[in-house]
N, C-alpha and C positions, 0 to 999 in steps of 0.2 A: 407463513412468512419466516424467513431466515434473516437474522441480523449478523452481519459480517463486519468486523473491524479490519480496516486496511491501514497498515503502518509500514514504516521502513526507514532506512538510512539513519539509524540512531547514533552509531559511532561512539558509544559509551565505553570507556572514559576518554578515548583518544581526542575527540573533537567536541564533546559535550559532557557535562557532568551527570545529567539525568533527564528524564522526561519531566517537563514542567509540571509543577504541583497542580495548577489549574486543570491540566489534562488528566492527571492521575485521579483527581476527584470524580471525573466523569466516567472513568473506566472501571466500573464495579463488576465483581464476579457475579455470575448467575443471569445476566441479561443478554450477553453476547453469545451467539451460537458457535462461531468460529472466527479465527483470525488468519488473514493473509498478510504475510510479512515479506516485503520486497528485499530483505536481506540487510547486510551490514549491521547486524546486532552487535557483533564483536565481543560480547561477554556473556557468560552463562547466567549471571544474575538477571539480566534483562529477559532472556529466554524463559527463565523460571517465573518471572513476573507475568509475562504473557500467558504462560500455562496456568497461572493462578486465576486469570480472568476466565479462561475456558481451556479445557484440555485439548481442544481441536485447533491446533496451531500448525499452519503450513508455512514453511520458510523456504524461499528461493535463495540459494547461496549468492552472496555478494562478493565483491573483490576482497573484502577484509574479513570474511568469515572462514571458519575452518571447513574442511572438506566433508563434514558429517551431513551437511544439508545438500539436497539435490539442486541442480541448476534450474529446474522448472517443475511446475505442478500443473495438472489439468483436473479440474473439479467440476462435477455436474451438480447443479443446485436449482431447483424450482424451474426446470425446463430450459435452463441456460448452461452453456459451457463456459467456465471461467478458466483463464490461463494466468499463471503467475511466473514472472521472471524478474531478475534484478535489473538487467539492462546494460550492465558493464561490458557485455560481450557484443553489443550491437554497435555497428558503425554505419553512419554517424550516430552518436548517442542521442536518444530522444527524438530522432527524425521520424516524421509522420509516415513516410513511405516504408521505412525500415520496420516500424512498429506494425503497420498494416500487413506487411509480408510475414512477420512473425505470427500475427494473429491467424492469417490464412494457413500457414504451415502447421500451427498447433490446432487448427480447426476449432477456434473458440469464438464466442459471441462477445465476451468481455475480456480484455487483456489488461492485467494489472502489472505495472512495471515501476521501477524506481531508478536510482542512481543519479538523477539530476538534482535531487534535493528541492525540487520545485513542484508544487501542486499543479496538476493539469487534469482536466476531464473534458472529453469531447467525443462526438460521434463522427466516424469516418468510414465510408464504404459499408454502411449498415452495421458496423461493429462499434462497441463502446470501449474507450481507452481511459484508464485511470492511473495517475501517478499520485500517490498520497503525499509526496514531498517528504520532508524529514520531520518526524514527530518531536525531535529535540531541537531542531533549528541548527543542526550541525552545518558548518561551512563545507563547501565543496571546492574542487579545483576550478570550477567555472564561476563560483560566486562566493565571495568572502563572508557574506551575511545571508542567512536563509530565514524565512518566516516559518516558525514551527507549525506543522499541520498534520492532520490525519483525516481519514474518511470513514464514515459509518454508513454501510450500505444495507438497505432493506431490499431483499430479493423475494419477489412473490410472482409466481406464474408468468415468467418471461418478462418481468418488469423490474427495473432497478430504480430506486430512489437513493441517490448518493448525497449525504450530508457532509460537507467539508467543514472541518473545524480548524480555524487559524487563530494564532495568538498574535494579535496586532495591538501594539502599544499597551501590552500587559492585559488586554481584554480578549475574551474568547468571542470570535465572530463566526457565525454559522451561515453557510449558503447551501442551497438545495439545487440539485441537477437530476433530471430524469432521463431514462432510456427505456424504450420499448422494443423488444425484438419483434420484427415483422412476422 
């Protein structure tokens, strides 16, 4: 089994001061195998913080990141092909058909995307789509207020269990969603 932290749209310090303390307490080094970040880290300290959790950090460049990050990643894990993009180059942004076309183009079973600052997870056309939202709760052009969220994925033999963590009324709420590759 592989444990993957899925985060993004942090926008530190432009739109958010930091990752909420209640989330930081959950993200301990040595337990997570790799991190998929949908981009918009915007500062080096946040990237270093993620690398402290695990050195296996994959970042897809967001609209507010420097050019040192690639636009996308494709990773093989436990019999699944995972794709990672920010989403700012997709039109319309967050559109189901656009995301499905991107997943087909990348030839992935699971597509991780960001940029909307809203958590979403669903199955479409036999593929699984995850948007972890904004771990800091940073506002976006579409939404003045965002619920801080991230996803922790257990990946094992073509099976994903995604745990979404959201900070609602200053309490951490966890939901579970599953996907099986046919």
